[in-house]
C-alpha positions in Angstrom: -18.0 36.7 3.5 -19.3 37.3 6.7 -16.8 36.3 10.0 -18.7 32.5 9.6 -18.7 32.1 6.7 -14.4 33.0 7.1 -14.0 31.6 10.4 -16.2 28.5 8.7 -13.7 28.1 5.8 -10.5 28.2 8.1 -11.4 25.4 10.3 -11.5 24.2 6.8 -9.0 25.0 5.3 -6.3 24.6 8.8 -7.5 20.6 8.5 -7.3 19.9 5.5 -3.5 21.2 5.6 -3.1 18.5 8.4 -4.5 16.3 6.6 -2.5 16.7 3.4 0.7 17.1 5.8 -0.9 13.4 7.1 -1.3 11.9 3.7 2.0 13.2 2.5 3.8 11.3 5.3 2.3 8.6 5.5 3.3 8.3 1.1 7.0 9.3 2.0 7.0 6.2 4.2 5.9 4.2 1.2 8.1 5.5 -1.1 11.0 4.8 2.1 10.2 0.8 2.5 11.0 0.7 -1.4 14.3 2.5 -1.4 15.2 0.0 1.3 13.8 -2.4 -1.0 15.9 -0.7 -4.2 18.4 -0.2 -2.2 19.7 -3.7 -1.3 18.0 -5.8 -4.8 20.5 -3.0 -6.2 23.5 -4.6 -4.5 22.6 -7.7 -4.9 23.0 -7.4 -8.2 26.0 -6.0 -7.9 27.4 -8.2 -5.8 26.2 -11.1 -6.6 23.0 -10.9 -9.0 22.2 -14.1 -9.5 21.6 -14.7 -5.0 18.6 -12.2 -5.8 14.9 -14.2 -5.0 11.7 -13.4 -5.8 9.6 -14.8 -3.3 7.2 -17.7 -4.8 9.6 -18.1 -8.4 11.0 -21.8 -7.2 14.7 -21.5 -7.7 17.6 -23.6 -7.5 19.2 -24.2 -3.8 22.9 -23.2 -4.8 21.6 -19.9 -5.1 20.6 -19.3 -1.4 19.2 -15.9 -1.0 21.1 -13.2 0.0 17.8 -11.0 -0.7 14.3 -11.8 -0.6 11.6 -9.9 -2.5 8.4 -9.3 -3.6 7.7 -8.9 -7.2 5.5 -6.6 -6.5 7.4 -4.2 -3.7 9.2 -3.0 -6.8 6.7 -2.2 -9.5 7.8 1.1 -11.4 3.9 1.4 -11.8 3.0 2.2 -8.5 6.9 4.5 -7.7 4.9 6.5 -10.4 1.7 6.6 -8.8 3.4 7.4 -4.9 6.1 9.9 -6.7 2.9 11.7 -8.9 1.1 11.1 -6.0 3.5 13.1 -3.4 3.8 16.2 -5.7 0.1 16.7 -5.9 -0.5 16.7 -2.6 2.2 19.0 -2.0 0.8 21.1 -4.2 -2.3 21.1 -2.9 -0.9 21.7 0.9 0.9 24.2 -0.4 -2.3 26.3 -1.9 -3.3 25.9 1.2 -0.6 26.8 2.7 -1.6 30.5 0.4 -4.9 30.0 1.1 -4.6 30.1 4.9 -1.7 33.1 4.9 -3.8 35.7 2.6 -6.5 35.4 5.8 -4.2 36.0 8.3 -3.5 32.5 9.5 0.0 31.3 9.2 0.6 26.8 9.2 4.1 26.9 7.8 5.6 26.6 11.8 6.3 23.1 11.8 
């Protein structure tokens, strides 16, 4: 591999590493939002489950909402997809970090 080819590969890998780091952060933020929703739903279910209201569903006015949630906000399939995607990106980021380290480039610092 020529120096030019090596430099091009390093540049490509460094760029990919940064993109993976950003994408993982975005996915973590989405999971945090879901976690906060689950926390709110969980607290309501523990204390007064009759006051958990799903948007778009009718309910008796005696049960004013303690927590209002969109059904899609607590979708287990979406959570499965997000967590699987985070793991895949972390594995790829680790692979890229190892490749770069083998080429003498350290991207492990914050």
